[in-house]
A tleap script that builds the chain and sets N, CA, C and O, in Angstrom:
source leaprc.protein.ff14SB
mol = sequence {
  NMET THR ILE ASN ALA ARG ASN LYS GLY HIE
  ASN TYR GLU ARG LYS ILE ALA LYS GLU TRP
  GLN LYS LEU GLY TRP ILE THR ALA ARG THR
  SER ARG LEU ALA SER PRO GLU LEU ASP ALA
  LYS LYS VAL ASP LEU VAL ASP THR ASP PRO
  PHE PHE ILE GLN CYS LYS ALA VAL GLU GLN
  GLY ILE ASN TYR HIE LYS LEU LEU LEU GLU
  MET PRO TYR SER ASN GLU ASN ASP ASN VAL
  ILE PHE HIE LYS ARG SER LYS THR GLU ILE
  VAL VAL MET SER LYS ASP VAL PHE TYR LYS
  LEU ILE LYS LYS ILE PHE ASP HIE GLU GLU
  CLYS
}
set mol.1.N position { 0.866 -1.144 -0.181 }
set mol.1.CA position { -0.074 -0.215 -0.096 }
set mol.1.C position { 1.107 1.158 0.004 }
set mol.1.O position { 2.152 1.292 0.640 }
set mol.2.N position { 0.274 2.157 -1.066 }
set mol.2.CA position { 1.265 3.572 -1.091 }
set mol.2.C position { 0.905 4.358 0.182 }
set mol.2.O position { 0.003 4.027 0.952 }
set mol.3.N position { 1.603 5.300 0.307 }
set mol.3.CA position { 1.319 6.445 1.028 }
set mol.3.C position { 0.034 6.919 0.724 }
set mol.3.O position { -0.775 6.916 1.652 }
set mol.4.N position { -0.394 7.398 -0.571 }
set mol.4.CA position { -1.421 7.902 -0.706 }
set mol.4.C position { -2.491 7.177 -0.582 }
set mol.4.O position { -3.544 7.709 -0.229 }
set mol.5.N position { -2.406 5.696 -0.876 }
set mol.5.CA position { -3.522 5.006 -0.112 }
set mol.5.C position { -3.723 4.969 0.521 }
set mol.5.O position { -4.916 4.874 0.809 }
set mol.6.N position { -2.548 5.013 1.613 }
set mol.6.CA position { -3.171 4.949 3.279 }
set mol.6.C position { -4.256 6.531 3.736 }
set mol.6.O position { -5.220 6.833 4.440 }
set mol.7.N position { -3.438 7.046 2.928 }
set mol.7.CA position { -3.856 8.874 2.958 }
set mol.7.C position { -5.527 8.495 3.024 }
set mol.7.O position { -6.421 8.653 3.856 }
set mol.8.N position { -5.403 7.826 1.482 }
set mol.8.CA position { -7.169 8.437 0.946 }
set mol.8.C position { -8.194 7.206 1.707 }
set mol.8.O position { -9.406 7.392 1.599 }
set mol.9.N position { -7.811 6.201 2.320 }
set mol.9.CA position { -8.125 5.432 3.773 }
set mol.9.C position { -8.577 6.078 4.651 }
set mol.9.O position { -9.728 6.357 4.987 }
set mol.10.N position { -6.941 6.479 5.282 }
set mol.10.CA position { -7.518 6.921 6.605 }
set mol.10.C position { -8.779 8.512 5.969 }
set mol.10.O position { -9.916 8.441 6.434 }
set mol.11.N position { -8.498 9.705 5.043 }
set mol.11.CA position { -9.385 10.274 4.845 }
set mol.11.C position { -11.105 10.024 4.922 }
set mol.11.O position { -11.955 10.803 5.353 }
set mol.12.N position { -11.282 8.648 4.341 }
set mol.12.CA position { -12.415 8.324 3.774 }
set mol.12.C position { -12.896 8.040 5.541 }
set mol.12.O position { -13.990 8.473 5.905 }
set mol.13.N position { -12.151 7.430 6.366 }
set mol.13.CA position { -12.791 6.718 7.877 }
set mol.13.C position { -12.867 8.155 8.291 }
set mol.13.O position { -13.939 8.564 8.738 }
set mol.14.N position { -12.000 8.842 8.205 }
set mol.14.CA position { -12.757 10.582 8.867 }
set mol.14.C position { -14.123 11.138 8.610 }
set mol.14.O position { -14.978 11.496 9.419 }
set mol.15.N position { -14.139 11.128 7.069 }
set mol.15.CA position { -15.401 11.540 5.950 }
set mol.15.C position { -16.267 10.823 6.846 }
set mol.15.O position { -16.703 11.575 7.718 }
set mol.16.N position { -16.721 9.495 6.956 }
set mol.16.CA position { -17.637 8.420 7.215 }
set mol.16.C position { -17.768 8.938 8.750 }
set mol.16.O position { -18.980 9.050 8.937 }
set mol.17.N position { -17.071 9.307 9.937 }
set mol.17.CA position { -17.109 9.455 11.036 }
set mol.17.C position { -17.747 10.670 11.455 }
set mol.17.O position { -18.185 10.886 12.585 }
set mol.18.N position { -17.778 11.569 10.323 }
set mol.18.CA position { -17.967 13.001 10.646 }
set mol.18.C position { -19.522 13.171 9.774 }
set mol.18.O position { -20.221 14.183 9.836 }
set mol.19.N position { -19.855 11.904 8.952 }
set mol.19.CA position { -21.227 12.257 8.559 }
set mol.19.C position { -21.873 11.529 9.849 }
set mol.19.O position { -22.862 12.112 10.294 }
set mol.20.N position { -21.460 10.295 10.558 }
set mol.20.CA position { -22.283 9.642 11.610 }
set mol.20.C position { -21.868 11.045 12.729 }
set mol.20.O position { -21.813 10.390 13.770 }
set mol.21.N position { -21.752 11.578 12.891 }
set mol.21.CA position { -21.843 12.350 14.146 }
set mol.21.C position { -22.535 13.542 13.395 }
set mol.21.O position { -22.901 14.427 14.169 }
set mol.22.N position { -22.735 13.717 12.392 }
set mol.22.CA position { -23.882 14.824 11.561 }
set mol.22.C position { -25.138 13.860 12.132 }
set mol.22.O position { -26.183 14.409 12.481 }
set mol.23.N position { -24.975 12.259 12.220 }
set mol.23.CA position { -26.642 12.033 12.059 }
set mol.23.C position { -26.671 11.852 13.499 }
set mol.23.O position { -27.486 10.967 13.761 }
set mol.24.N position { -25.984 12.438 14.800 }
set mol.24.CA position { -26.363 12.229 15.871 }
set mol.24.C position { -25.334 11.579 16.941 }
set mol.24.O position { -25.386 11.763 18.157 }
set mol.25.N position { -24.361 10.759 16.230 }
set mol.25.CA position { -23.126 10.052 17.196 }
set mol.25.C position { -22.248 10.715 17.363 }
set mol.25.O position { -21.189 10.612 16.745 }
set mol.26.N position { -22.539 11.713 18.415 }
set mol.26.CA position { -21.661 12.625 18.205 }
set mol.26.C position { -20.314 12.335 18.621 }
set mol.26.O position { -19.498 13.235 18.423 }
set mol.27.N position { -19.898 11.249 19.166 }
set mol.27.CA position { -18.838 11.053 19.917 }
set mol.27.C position { -18.060 9.923 18.499 }
set mol.27.O position { -17.119 9.173 18.759 }
set mol.28.N position { -18.492 9.992 17.495 }
set mol.28.CA position { -18.000 8.785 16.742 }
set mol.28.C position { -16.694 9.512 15.786 }
set mol.28.O position { -16.706 10.591 15.194 }
set mol.29.N position { -15.627 8.515 15.885 }
set mol.29.CA position { -14.642 8.969 15.419 }
set mol.29.C position { -13.488 7.688 15.068 }
set mol.29.O position { -13.928 6.538 15.079 }
set mol.30.N position { -12.583 7.828 14.879 }
set mol.30.CA position { -11.560 6.692 14.128 }
set mol.30.C position { -10.859 5.873 15.276 }
set mol.30.O position { -10.320 6.502 16.187 }
set mol.31.N position { -10.841 4.489 15.273 }
set mol.31.CA position { -10.153 3.791 16.182 }
set mol.31.C position { -9.036 3.576 16.249 }
set mol.31.O position { -8.463 2.824 17.036 }
set mol.32.N position { -8.384 4.537 15.013 }
set mol.32.CA position { -6.887 4.282 15.139 }
set mol.32.C position { -5.954 4.823 16.142 }
set mol.32.O position { -4.759 4.600 16.339 }
set mol.33.N position { -7.049 5.810 16.890 }
set mol.33.CA position { -6.440 6.257 17.963 }
set mol.33.C position { -7.222 6.077 19.817 }
set mol.33.O position { -6.884 5.997 20.998 }
set mol.34.N position { -8.444 6.097 18.912 }
set mol.34.CA position { -9.394 6.019 20.334 }
set mol.34.C position { -9.188 4.304 20.522 }
set mol.34.O position { -8.979 4.038 21.705 }
set mol.35.N position { -9.199 3.212 19.720 }
set mol.35.CA position { -9.036 1.779 20.270 }
set mol.35.C position { -8.370 1.162 18.938 }
set mol.35.O position { -8.981 0.828 17.922 }
set mol.36.N position { -7.119 1.094 19.145 }
set mol.36.CA position { -6.019 -0.018 18.587 }
set mol.36.C position { -6.900 -1.235 18.712 }
set mol.36.O position { -7.325 -1.568 17.605 }
set mol.37.N position { -7.291 -1.968 19.643 }
set mol.37.CA position { -8.137 -2.850 19.797 }
set mol.37.C position { -8.956 -3.192 18.572 }
set mol.37.O position { -8.761 -4.039 17.700 }
set mol.38.N position { -9.924 -2.310 18.737 }
set mol.38.CA position { -11.062 -2.879 17.538 }
set mol.38.C position { -10.094 -2.323 16.203 }
set mol.38.O position { -10.454 -2.667 15.077 }
set mol.39.N position { -9.112 -1.636 16.326 }
set mol.39.CA position { -8.652 -0.991 14.932 }
set mol.39.C position { -8.447 -2.440 14.264 }
set mol.39.O position { -9.037 -3.031 13.360 }
set mol.40.N position { -6.960 -2.875 15.399 }
set mol.40.CA position { -6.682 -4.386 14.689 }
set mol.40.C position { -7.794 -5.563 14.840 }
set mol.40.O position { -7.654 -6.786 14.864 }
set mol.41.N position { -8.521 -5.047 14.899 }
set mol.41.CA position { -10.057 -6.421 14.884 }
set mol.41.C position { -10.928 -5.718 13.465 }
set mol.41.O position { -12.055 -6.100 13.152 }
set mol.42.N position { -10.410 -4.986 12.954 }
set mol.42.CA position { -10.802 -4.405 11.393 }
set mol.42.C position { -12.244 -3.640 11.466 }
set mol.42.O position { -13.054 -3.763 10.548 }
set mol.43.N position { -12.517 -2.816 12.658 }
set mol.43.CA position { -13.209 -1.815 13.039 }
set mol.43.C position { -12.800 -0.853 13.096 }
set mol.43.O position { -12.028 -0.660 14.035 }
set mol.44.N position { -13.113 0.464 12.001 }
set mol.44.CA position { -12.453 1.455 12.022 }
set mol.44.C position { -12.945 2.666 12.482 }
set mol.44.O position { -12.288 3.707 12.505 }
set mol.45.N position { -14.669 2.483 13.034 }
set mol.45.CA position { -14.988 3.901 13.970 }
set mol.45.C position { -15.275 3.136 15.184 }
set mol.45.O position { -15.372 1.912 15.263 }
set mol.46.N position { -15.358 3.717 15.816 }
set mol.46.CA position { -15.660 4.033 17.419 }
set mol.46.C position { -17.038 4.621 17.540 }
set mol.46.O position { -17.636 5.240 16.659 }
set mol.47.N position { -17.589 4.259 19.122 }
set mol.47.CA position { -19.017 5.040 19.468 }
set mol.47.C position { -20.105 5.080 17.972 }
set mol.47.O position { -20.768 6.051 17.609 }
set mol.48.N position { -20.045 4.024 17.443 }
set mol.48.CA position { -21.348 3.797 16.467 }
set mol.48.C position { -22.577 2.934 17.025 }
set mol.48.O position { -23.583 2.778 16.334 }
set mol.49.N position { -22.500 2.592 17.814 }
set mol.49.CA position { -23.522 1.721 18.560 }
set mol.49.C position { -24.915 1.674 17.839 }
set mol.49.O position { -25.437 2.789 17.834 }
set mol.50.N position { -25.518 0.894 17.348 }
set mol.50.CA position { -24.712 -0.804 17.519 }
set mol.50.C position { -24.663 -1.036 16.447 }
set mol.50.O position { -25.539 -1.765 15.981 }
set mol.51.N position { -23.419 -0.418 15.431 }
set mol.51.CA position { -22.898 -0.451 14.398 }
set mol.51.C position { -20.980 -0.888 14.842 }
set mol.51.O position { -20.286 -0.162 15.554 }
set mol.52.N position { -20.584 -1.969 14.316 }
set mol.52.CA position { -19.301 -1.790 14.204 }
set mol.52.C position { -19.200 -1.728 12.460 }
set mol.52.O position { -20.039 -2.213 11.700 }
set mol.53.N position { -17.755 -0.889 11.995 }
set mol.53.CA position { -18.126 -0.042 10.758 }
set mol.53.C position { -16.724 0.100 9.988 }
set mol.53.O position { -16.012 1.071 9.735 }
set mol.54.N position { -16.656 -0.849 9.804 }
set mol.54.CA position { -15.253 -1.003 8.519 }
set mol.54.C position { -15.396 -0.129 7.394 }
set mol.54.O position { -16.420 -0.315 6.737 }
set mol.55.N position { -14.411 1.032 6.902 }
set mol.55.CA position { -14.265 2.098 5.701 }
set mol.55.C position { -13.103 1.477 4.569 }
set mol.55.O position { -11.933 1.219 4.850 }
set mol.56.N position { -13.830 1.291 3.062 }
set mol.56.CA position { -12.847 0.881 2.460 }
set mol.56.C position { -12.952 2.263 1.448 }
set mol.56.O position { -13.949 2.980 1.374 }
set mol.57.N position { -11.951 2.414 0.853 }
set mol.57.CA position { -11.615 3.652 -0.288 }
set mol.57.C position { -10.707 2.757 -0.910 }
set mol.57.O position { -9.534 2.717 -0.539 }
set mol.58.N position { -11.226 1.890 -2.007 }
set mol.58.CA position { -10.332 0.757 -2.582 }
set mol.58.C position { -10.589 1.318 -4.090 }
set mol.58.O position { -11.248 2.356 -4.155 }
set mol.59.N position { -10.185 0.799 -5.180 }
set mol.59.CA position { -10.543 0.510 -6.528 }
set mol.59.C position { -11.113 -0.770 -7.194 }
set mol.59.O position { -11.903 -1.026 -8.102 }
set mol.60.N position { -10.072 -1.689 -6.006 }
set mol.60.CA position { -10.290 -3.135 -6.661 }
set mol.60.C position { -11.332 -3.544 -5.945 }
set mol.60.O position { -12.070 -2.870 -5.227 }
set mol.61.N position { -11.361 -4.811 -6.203 }
set mol.61.CA position { -13.154 -5.397 -5.806 }
set mol.61.C position { -12.796 -5.865 -4.472 }
set mol.61.O position { -11.607 -6.132 -4.295 }
set mol.62.N position { -13.694 -6.028 -3.400 }
set mol.62.CA position { -13.580 -6.432 -2.322 }
set mol.62.C position { -13.993 -7.693 -1.614 }
set mol.62.O position { -15.172 -7.626 -1.964 }
set mol.63.N position { -13.949 -8.688 -0.959 }
set mol.63.CA position { -14.199 -10.391 -0.610 }
set mol.63.C position { -15.076 -9.422 0.507 }
set mol.63.O position { -14.717 -9.134 1.649 }
set mol.64.N position { -16.062 -9.103 -0.038 }
set mol.64.CA position { -17.175 -8.775 1.612 }
set mol.64.C position { -17.596 -9.425 2.522 }
set mol.64.O position { -17.972 -8.911 3.576 }
set mol.65.N position { -17.620 -11.257 2.177 }
set mol.65.CA position { -18.041 -11.875 2.791 }
set mol.65.C position { -17.065 -12.484 3.903 }
set mol.65.O position { -17.387 -13.093 4.923 }
set mol.66.N position { -16.060 -12.229 3.536 }
set mol.66.CA position { -14.934 -12.556 4.135 }
set mol.66.C position { -14.201 -11.557 5.314 }
set mol.66.O position { -13.480 -11.953 6.230 }
set mol.67.N position { -14.571 -10.237 5.044 }
set mol.67.CA position { -14.105 -9.079 5.640 }
set mol.67.C position { -15.320 -8.825 6.968 }
set mol.67.O position { -15.060 -8.308 8.054 }
set mol.68.N position { -16.940 -9.448 6.437 }
set mol.68.CA position { -17.466 -9.540 7.493 }
set mol.68.C position { -17.439 -10.242 8.661 }
set mol.68.O position { -17.542 -9.807 9.808 }
set mol.69.N position { -17.272 -11.530 8.225 }
set mol.69.CA position { -16.789 -12.513 8.868 }
set mol.69.C position { -15.699 -12.206 9.645 }
set mol.69.O position { -15.898 -12.560 10.807 }
set mol.70.N position { -14.613 -11.686 9.473 }
set mol.70.CA position { -12.802 -11.102 10.387 }
set mol.70.C position { -13.582 -10.322 11.356 }
set mol.70.O position { -13.457 -10.545 12.560 }
set mol.71.N position { -14.383 -9.419 10.904 }
set mol.71.CA position { -14.895 -8.333 11.903 }
set mol.71.C position { -15.467 -9.070 13.268 }
set mol.71.O position { -15.877 -10.231 13.262 }
set mol.72.N position { -15.429 -8.124 14.575 }
set mol.72.CA position { -15.937 -8.730 15.813 }
set mol.72.C position { -17.283 -9.449 15.637 }
set mol.72.O position { -18.040 -8.990 14.782 }
set mol.73.N position { -17.719 -10.661 16.436 }
set mol.73.CA position { -19.221 -10.818 16.647 }
set mol.73.C position { -19.255 -10.292 17.590 }
set mol.73.O position { -18.295 -10.191 18.353 }
set mol.74.N position { -20.448 -9.790 17.789 }
set mol.74.CA position { -20.962 -8.702 18.695 }
set mol.74.C position { -23.005 -9.543 19.247 }
set mol.74.O position { -23.488 -10.051 18.235 }
set mol.75.N position { -23.643 -9.630 20.068 }
set mol.75.CA position { -24.773 -9.558 19.859 }
set mol.75.C position { -25.095 -8.028 20.332 }
set mol.75.O position { -26.296 -7.997 20.603 }
set mol.76.N position { -24.646 -7.059 20.488 }
set mol.76.CA position { -25.077 -5.585 20.566 }
set mol.76.C position { -24.877 -5.041 19.439 }
set mol.76.O position { -25.800 -4.358 18.996 }
set mol.77.N position { -23.626 -5.172 18.636 }
set mol.77.CA position { -23.356 -4.451 17.298 }
set mol.77.C position { -23.301 -5.211 16.078 }
set mol.77.O position { -22.637 -6.246 16.029 }
set mol.78.N position { -23.977 -4.757 15.038 }
set mol.78.CA position { -23.685 -5.672 13.698 }
set mol.78.C position { -22.669 -5.297 12.961 }
set mol.78.O position { -21.925 -4.534 13.579 }
set mol.79.N position { -22.336 -5.526 11.887 }
set mol.79.CA position { -20.820 -5.520 11.102 }
set mol.79.C position { -21.808 -4.471 9.729 }
set mol.79.O position { -22.891 -4.409 9.146 }
set mol.80.N position { -20.941 -4.053 9.799 }
set mol.80.CA position { -21.005 -3.023 8.788 }
set mol.80.C position { -19.930 -2.235 7.438 }
set mol.80.O position { -19.029 -1.435 7.693 }
set mol.81.N position { -20.308 -2.702 6.029 }
set mol.81.CA position { -18.571 -2.035 5.661 }
set mol.81.C position { -19.471 -0.827 5.027 }
set mol.81.O position { -20.680 -0.708 4.829 }
set mol.82.N position { -18.302 0.044 4.790 }
set mol.82.CA position { -18.446 1.021 3.999 }
set mol.82.C position { -17.351 1.198 2.596 }
set mol.82.O position { -16.133 1.032 2.524 }
set mol.83.N position { -18.124 1.509 1.803 }
set mol.83.CA position { -16.763 0.961 0.285 }
set mol.83.C position { -17.059 2.419 -0.607 }
set mol.83.O position { -18.207 2.755 -0.897 }
set mol.84.N position { -15.942 3.163 -0.961 }
set mol.84.CA position { -16.175 4.219 -1.765 }
set mol.84.C position { -14.799 3.527 -3.040 }
set mol.84.O position { -13.658 3.086 -2.904 }
set mol.85.N position { -15.463 3.700 -3.880 }
set mol.85.CA position { -14.769 3.380 -5.584 }
set mol.85.C position { -15.382 4.418 -6.701 }
set mol.85.O position { -16.408 4.624 -7.348 }
set mol.86.N position { -13.986 4.961 -6.477 }
set mol.86.CA position { -13.996 6.094 -7.390 }
set mol.86.C position { -15.385 7.271 -7.073 }
set mol.86.O position { -14.950 8.214 -6.413 }
set mol.87.N position { -16.452 7.376 -7.292 }
set mol.87.CA position { -17.413 8.363 -6.774 }
set mol.87.C position { -18.735 7.934 -6.486 }
set mol.87.O position { -19.731 8.652 -6.574 }
set mol.88.N position { -18.715 6.468 -6.061 }
set mol.88.CA position { -19.904 5.756 -6.124 }
set mol.88.C position { -19.534 4.919 -4.599 }
set mol.88.O position { -18.469 4.307 -4.672 }
set mol.89.N position { -20.038 4.838 -3.646 }
set mol.89.CA position { -20.124 4.583 -2.402 }
set mol.89.C position { -21.552 3.504 -2.176 }
set mol.89.O position { -22.689 3.561 -2.643 }
set mol.90.N position { -20.917 2.582 -1.287 }
set mol.90.CA position { -21.899 2.021 -1.309 }
set mol.90.C position { -21.888 1.063 0.350 }
set mol.90.O position { -20.865 1.163 1.026 }
set mol.91.N position { -22.909 0.299 0.817 }
set mol.91.CA position { -23.022 -0.003 2.117 }
set mol.91.C position { -23.176 -1.318 2.491 }
set mol.91.O position { -24.289 -1.681 2.111 }
set mol.92.N position { -22.575 -2.229 3.070 }
set mol.92.CA position { -22.622 -3.729 2.971 }
set mol.92.C position { -22.938 -4.349 4.056 }
set mol.92.O position { -22.272 -3.981 5.023 }
set mol.93.N position { -23.989 -5.452 4.340 }
set mol.93.CA position { -24.327 -5.852 5.311 }
set mol.93.C position { -24.652 -6.919 5.018 }
set mol.93.O position { -24.817 -7.085 3.810 }
set mol.94.N position { -24.857 -7.930 5.788 }
set mol.94.CA position { -25.456 -9.139 5.831 }
set mol.94.C position { -26.853 -9.071 5.761 }
set mol.94.O position { -27.477 -8.032 5.974 }
set mol.95.N position { -27.515 -10.460 5.383 }
set mol.95.CA position { -29.039 -10.000 5.083 }
set mol.95.C position { -29.971 -10.256 5.571 }
set mol.95.O position { -31.095 -10.386 5.087 }
set mol.96.N position { -29.322 -10.447 7.463 }
set mol.96.CA position { -30.000 -11.013 8.932 }
set mol.96.C position { -29.944 -9.061 8.995 }
set mol.96.O position { -31.006 -8.445 8.915 }
set mol.97.N position { -29.070 -8.570 9.091 }
set mol.97.CA position { -28.903 -7.126 9.615 }
set mol.97.C position { -29.915 -6.384 8.468 }
set mol.97.O position { -30.944 -5.802 8.809 }
set mol.98.N position { -29.602 -6.459 7.485 }
set mol.98.CA position { -30.601 -5.997 6.729 }
set mol.98.C position { -31.730 -5.748 7.036 }
set mol.98.O position { -32.228 -4.633 7.196 }
set mol.99.N position { -32.469 -7.301 7.195 }
set mol.99.CA position { -33.709 -7.576 7.590 }
set mol.99.C position { -34.693 -6.951 8.957 }
set mol.99.O position { -35.847 -6.564 9.140 }
set mol.100.N position { -32.937 -7.205 10.049 }
set mol.100.CA position { -33.222 -6.542 11.103 }
set mol.100.C position { -33.640 -5.000 11.164 }
set mol.100.O position { -34.583 -4.560 11.821 }
set mol.101.N position { -32.791 -4.278 10.380 }
set mol.101.CA position { -33.226 -2.816 10.039 }
set mol.101.C position { -34.505 -2.778 9.771 }
set mol.101.O position { -35.364 -2.254 10.479 }
set mol.102.N position { -34.709 -3.467 8.489 }
set mol.102.CA position { -36.465 -3.773 8.241 }
set mol.102.C position { -37.286 -3.474 9.109 }
set mol.102.O position { -37.748 -2.345 9.274 }
set mol.103.N position { -37.596 -4.636 9.869 }
set mol.103.CA position { -37.918 -5.103 10.752 }
set mol.103.C position { -38.439 -3.661 11.989 }
set mol.103.O position { -39.585 -3.371 12.333 }
set mol.104.N position { -37.134 -3.008 12.410 }
set mol.104.CA position { -37.201 -2.128 13.063 }
set mol.104.C position { -38.073 -0.458 12.547 }
set mol.104.O position { -38.411 0.492 13.253 }
set mol.105.N position { -38.193 -0.655 11.203 }
set mol.105.CA position { -38.821 0.681 10.940 }
set mol.105.C position { -40.115 0.616 10.901 }
set mol.105.O position { -40.893 1.505 11.248 }
set mol.106.N position { -40.540 -1.084 10.217 }
set mol.106.CA position { -41.771 -1.619 10.636 }
set mol.106.C position { -42.702 -1.140 11.991 }
set mol.106.O position { -43.648 -0.365 12.126 }
set mol.107.N position { -41.828 -2.129 13.035 }
set mol.107.CA position { -42.139 -1.750 13.867 }
set mol.107.C position { -42.438 -0.598 14.738 }
set mol.107.O position { -43.238 -0.278 15.617 }
set mol.108.N position { -41.375 -0.094 14.054 }
set mol.108.CA position { -41.831 1.444 14.638 }
set mol.108.C position { -42.685 2.191 14.085 }
set mol.108.O position { -42.802 3.068 14.941 }
set mol.109.N position { -43.356 2.461 13.271 }
set mol.109.CA position { -44.493 2.863 11.875 }
set mol.109.C position { -45.938 1.860 12.397 }
set mol.109.O position { -47.052 2.076 11.922 }
set mol.110.N position { -45.681 0.794 13.409 }
set mol.110.CA position { -46.935 0.357 14.051 }
set mol.110.C position { -47.238 0.860 14.990 }
set mol.110.O position { -48.455 0.856 15.177 }
set mol.111.N position { -46.370 1.553 16.078 }
set mol.111.CA position { -46.638 2.579 17.423 }
set mol.111.C position { -47.303 3.505 17.282 }
set mol.111.O position { -47.516 4.262 18.229 }
savepdb mol mol.pdb
quit
């Protein structure tokens, strides 16, 4: 990995952390300094409960299945990957996590 690729990745992590802060997770920040232990476990942002977030800013394909499995398993937090390629950004999660979110939306609307 070149220095530019490393900087690109770190910049993307900071960008996503700022977006989460604007969404209400005001203490969201990168794990590089906040939690080296989580950073080593492929979690790039902290204070984003109920999610563990991995950020990728690379042009090549990513093995999302493998990466999701490498992230920590937790009953409290679900694993999510943010991936930026060129100008397109996507969010990847397991089907179970997606359905859990959908169920929360509909449970909320019924009340």
